[in-house]
C-alpha positions as CSV (number, residue, x, y, z in Angstrom):
1,M,165.2,287.8,210.5
2,N,161.7,288.0,208.8
3,N,162.5,285.8,205.8
4,P,165.2,283.4,206.6
5,Q,167.0,281.5,203.7
6,P,166.5,277.8,203.4
7,W,169.8,277.1,204.9
8,E,168.7,279.1,207.9
9,W,165.5,277.1,208.4
10,T,165.1,275.3,211.7
11,E,164.5,271.5,211.6
12,P,160.8,271.9,212.2
13,Q,160.7,274.3,209.3
14,W,162.3,272.2,206.6
15,R,160.6,269.1,207.9
16,G,157.3,270.8,207.6
17,H,157.8,271.5,204.0
18,I,158.9,268.0,203.2
19,E,156.1,266.4,205.1
20,K,153.2,268.7,203.8
21,I,152.4,266.1,201.1
22,R,154.2,262.7,201.0
23,A,153.7,259.3,199.5
24,G,152.1,256.7,201.8
25,E,151.8,253.0,201.3
26,S,151.9,251.5,197.8
27,L,148.5,250.4,197.0
28,L,149.7,247.3,194.9
29,A,148.7,243.9,196.5
30,P,151.8,242.0,197.7
31,D,150.7,239.0,195.6
32,P,151.3,239.9,191.9
33,T,148.7,237.4,190.7
34,A,146.0,239.4,192.9
35,R,146.9,242.9,192.0
36,W,144.8,243.5,188.9
37,K,141.4,242.8,187.5
38,D,141.0,239.3,186.3
39,G,144.4,238.3,187.3
40,A,146.1,240.6,184.8
41,K,149.9,240.8,184.9
42,A,150.1,244.6,184.7
43,A,148.0,247.7,184.2
44,V,148.1,250.3,181.3
45,L,146.7,253.8,181.6
46,L,146.7,256.2,178.7
47,S,145.7,259.8,179.4
48,F,145.4,262.9,177.3
49,D,145.5,266.5,178.6
50,S,143.3,268.5,176.2
51,D,144.8,271.9,176.9
52,H,144.2,273.4,173.5
53,E,144.2,277.2,173.6
54,T,144.4,277.4,177.5
55,I,148.2,277.2,178.0
56,P,148.9,280.6,176.2
57,L,145.6,282.0,177.5
58,R,146.5,281.6,181.2
59,D,149.6,283.6,180.6
60,G,147.8,286.3,178.8
61,E,149.1,285.4,175.3
62,T,146.2,286.0,172.9
63,S,147.8,286.2,169.5
64,P,145.9,284.5,166.7
65,G,149.2,282.4,166.1
66,R,149.2,281.0,169.6
67,M,145.4,280.4,169.5
68,A,145.8,278.5,166.2
69,Q,148.4,276.2,167.7
70,G,145.9,275.2,170.5
71,E,143.0,275.0,168.0
72,Y,144.9,272.2,166.1
73,G,144.6,270.0,169.1
74,A,140.8,270.1,169.1
75,R,140.3,270.4,165.4
76,A,142.7,267.9,163.9
77,A,144.3,265.9,166.6
78,V,141.4,264.8,168.9
79,P,139.4,263.1,166.0
80,R,142.5,261.2,165.0
81,I,143.2,260.2,168.6
82,L,139.6,259.0,169.2
83,R,139.8,256.9,165.9
84,L,143.2,255.5,167.0
85,L,141.9,254.4,170.5
86,H,138.8,252.9,169.0
87,R,140.9,250.9,166.5
88,Y,143.0,249.4,169.3
89,E,140.1,249.2,171.8
90,I,141.9,251.4,174.3
91,P,139.8,253.3,177.0
92,A,141.7,256.5,178.1
93,S,141.3,259.4,180.5
94,F,140.8,262.9,179.1
95,Y,141.7,265.8,181.5
96,I,140.3,269.0,180.0
97,P,140.3,272.6,181.3
98,A,136.7,274.1,181.7
99,V,137.5,276.9,179.3
100,C,138.1,274.3,176.5
101,A,135.0,272.4,177.4
102,L,132.9,275.6,177.2
103,L,134.5,276.6,173.9
104,R,133.5,273.3,172.3
105,P,130.5,271.9,174.2
106,Q,130.5,268.7,172.2
107,E,134.2,267.7,172.9
108,V,133.5,266.3,176.5
109,P,130.4,264.3,175.2
110,S,132.6,262.9,172.4
111,Y,134.9,261.5,175.0
112,V,132.1,260.0,177.0
113,D,130.3,258.5,174.0
114,A,133.5,256.8,173.0
115,G,133.8,255.1,176.5
116,H,136.5,257.3,177.9
117,E,136.8,259.0,181.4
118,V,136.7,262.8,181.7
119,G,138.7,264.4,184.6
120,V,139.2,267.9,185.9
121,H,142.2,269.9,184.7
122,G,141.7,273.3,186.0
123,W,139.6,276.3,184.7
124,I,142.1,277.9,182.3
125,H,145.1,275.8,183.0
126,E,146.0,278.3,185.8
127,R,149.0,278.0,187.9
128,N,147.7,276.7,191.3
129,T,150.9,277.8,193.2
130,L,150.0,281.4,192.5
131,L,146.5,281.2,193.9
132,T,144.9,281.4,197.3
133,F,142.9,278.6,198.7
134,D,139.7,280.4,197.9
135,Q,140.7,281.1,194.4
136,E,141.8,277.5,193.7
137,L,138.6,276.1,195.2
138,D,136.6,278.4,193.2
139,L,138.2,277.6,189.8
140,L,138.3,273.9,190.3
141,G,134.8,273.7,191.8
142,R,133.4,275.6,188.8
143,A,135.5,273.4,186.4
144,A,134.1,270.3,188.0
145,E,130.6,271.6,187.5
146,V,131.1,272.3,183.9
147,L,132.4,268.8,183.2
148,Q,129.6,267.2,185.3
149,K,127.1,269.0,183.3
150,Q,128.6,268.2,180.0
151,S,129.5,264.5,180.8
152,G,126.5,263.6,182.8
153,A,128.7,262.3,185.8
154,K,130.7,264.1,188.5
155,P,134.4,263.8,187.9
156,T,136.1,261.7,190.4
157,G,139.7,262.6,189.6
158,I,141.8,265.6,189.1
159,R,145.1,266.4,187.3
160,T,146.2,269.7,188.3
161,P,147.3,272.1,185.5
162,S,151.1,271.6,184.8
163,W,151.0,269.1,187.6
164,D,151.3,272.2,189.8
165,F,150.4,271.1,193.4
166,S,150.0,274.1,195.9
167,D,149.9,274.1,199.6
168,S,146.1,274.3,199.3
169,T,145.5,271.6,196.6
170,M,145.0,268.8,199.0
171,D,142.4,270.8,201.0
172,V,140.7,271.6,197.7
173,I,140.8,268.0,196.6
174,R,139.1,267.0,199.9
175,E,136.5,269.8,199.8
176,L,135.5,268.9,196.3
177,G,135.3,265.1,197.1
178,F,137.8,263.9,194.4
179,T,138.8,260.2,195.1
180,Y,142.1,260.3,193.3
181,D,144.8,262.6,192.0
182,S,147.3,262.3,189.2
183,S,149.7,265.1,189.5
184,L,152.7,263.9,191.7
185,M,155.7,261.8,191.1
186,A,156.8,259.9,194.2
187,D,156.7,256.5,192.9
188,D,156.3,254.3,189.8
189,V,153.1,252.8,191.1
190,P,150.0,254.3,192.8
191,Y,150.1,255.2,196.5
192,E,147.9,256.8,199.2
193,L,148.6,260.4,199.8
194,I,149.7,261.5,203.2
195,A,149.0,265.2,204.3
196,D,150.9,266.5,207.3
197,G,151.7,263.0,208.5
198,E,148.0,261.8,208.3
199,P,146.6,259.4,205.7
200,T,144.0,261.1,203.4
201,G,142.2,258.2,201.7
202,I,143.2,259.8,198.4
203,V,144.7,257.7,195.7
204,E,147.6,259.1,193.8
205,I,148.3,257.8,190.3
206,P,151.7,259.1,189.6
207,V,152.9,260.9,186.5
208,E,156.4,261.5,185.2
209,W,157.9,263.9,182.7
210,I,159.7,261.0,181.2
211,R,156.3,259.5,180.2
212,D,155.0,262.8,178.9
213,D,155.1,264.0,175.2
214,A,155.5,267.7,176.0
215,P,159.1,267.8,177.3
216,Y,160.3,266.2,174.2
217,L,158.2,267.6,171.4
218,T,157.1,271.1,172.3
219,M,158.1,274.1,170.2
220,D,158.3,277.7,171.2
221,R,160.0,280.1,168.7
222,Y,160.7,282.8,171.3
223,T,162.4,280.7,173.9
224,G,164.9,277.9,173.9
225,L,162.2,275.4,173.9
226,R,162.7,273.2,170.9
227,P,161.9,269.5,170.0
228,Y,165.2,267.7,170.5
229,M,164.4,264.0,169.8
230,P,163.0,262.3,166.8
231,P,159.6,260.9,167.6
232,R,160.5,257.4,166.9
233,Q,163.4,257.6,169.3
234,L,160.9,258.8,172.0
235,G,158.7,255.8,171.2
236,Q,161.6,253.5,172.4
237,I,161.7,255.3,175.8
238,W,158.1,254.6,176.3
239,K,158.5,251.0,175.3
240,D,161.1,250.6,177.8
241,E,159.1,252.2,180.5
242,F,156.3,249.8,179.6
243,D,158.6,246.8,179.6
244,F,159.5,247.5,183.2
245,A,156.0,247.9,184.3
246,Y,155.0,244.7,182.6
247,E,157.8,242.6,184.0
248,S,157.3,244.1,187.5
249,G,153.6,243.7,187.5
250,G,153.1,247.5,187.9
251,V,151.5,250.2,186.1
252,F,152.4,251.9,182.8
253,Q,151.0,255.5,182.8
254,L,151.4,257.8,179.8
255,T,150.4,261.5,179.5
256,L,149.9,262.9,176.1
257,H,148.6,266.2,174.7
258,P,146.5,266.3,171.5
259,H,148.3,269.4,170.2
260,V,151.6,267.8,170.7
261,I,151.1,264.1,169.9
262,G,148.4,264.6,167.2
263,H,150.5,265.5,164.3
264,P,151.1,262.8,161.6
265,S,154.8,262.2,162.2
266,R,154.1,261.8,165.9
267,L,150.8,259.9,165.9
268,V,152.5,257.0,164.1
269,V,154.7,256.7,167.2
270,L,151.6,256.4,169.4
271,E,150.1,253.8,167.1
272,D,153.4,251.8,167.1
273,L,153.4,251.9,170.9
274,L,149.7,250.7,171.0
275,K,150.7,247.8,168.6
276,Y,153.5,246.9,170.9
277,I,151.3,247.0,174.1
278,R,148.5,245.0,172.4
279,S,151.2,242.3,171.5
280,H,151.5,241.4,175.2
281,D,149.2,239.1,177.0
282,G,147.6,239.6,180.5
283,L,147.2,243.5,180.6
284,W,144.4,245.4,182.2
285,I,144.0,248.4,180.0
286,T,141.7,250.8,181.8
287,T,141.1,254.4,182.9
288,H,142.5,256.2,185.8
289,E,139.2,256.4,187.4
290,K,138.6,252.5,187.3
291,L,142.2,251.9,188.6
292,A,141.7,254.3,191.5
293,T,138.4,252.4,192.3
294,H,140.1,249.2,192.2
295,L,143.0,250.3,194.3
296,G,140.8,252.2,196.9
297,S,139.8,248.9,198.6
298,R,143.5,248.5,199.7
299,L,143.6,251.8,201.7
300,T,144.1,251.1,205.3
301,A,142.8,254.6,206.3
302,R,139.9,256.4,205.1
303,T,139.5,260.2,204.7
304,P,139.1,261.7,208.2
305,Q,135.6,262.9,209.1
306,Q,135.3,266.6,208.6
């Protein structure tokens, strides 16, 4: 049979799919007092995926209405977010598709000038699993070049568009020299990525749909996608997630989107969360890049020589 169904796969076949990319050792130091910078109790990472117009664009949707929804993120939300982060002295990581960066050449520099990290987030928020290795390498390589030119520094981290990790993504990450990824969900805390059973030396800073604004607050009038939770109720979920990270000495990582969280009735929830976080002592609030650099020293295996 040319295309066997999953229940017909041999054990090497199903094991091969499972073992393609796996979670390696946790990168947290066993001693909680030695895990974080300056003896902090826990780490906090805020990130923003500045997708703007690219989500509809990548699907060929070009109506002025859809473009306006994305434009809101850059025009109205990003300035508000930057002011809020400044008010609470929060460094964050911004992942932006290259098309967005090219559309507004001052956006990336505004992040850098405010002390934030800029990471790769695809070319046009493409779906990596639909691409060949060469296509994915080309798009992400060109995206990294755009961000390096605009930010003045080579991006060290990647968040794949839609957290879409293809069979080629790990090879692309290695080829382009990224030191960390933030697209997968195998743990609550960072770990080393294992590819085909071998350590890669790549730090994974895991994400999770629970700690993402889009699943709760996105609106699409042509589908069943509707906001189903009051923003203030969502804020309690994130506080609970933070509480667990704080008490366990772990990492609270949050993913937000300017065009989603940046509306007034939603931004108040983010501000309330920042107030709550700031009410706790012993936190290392940092960027994904700085956390990955800190944790990289715990890797027991380095990237194999090519």
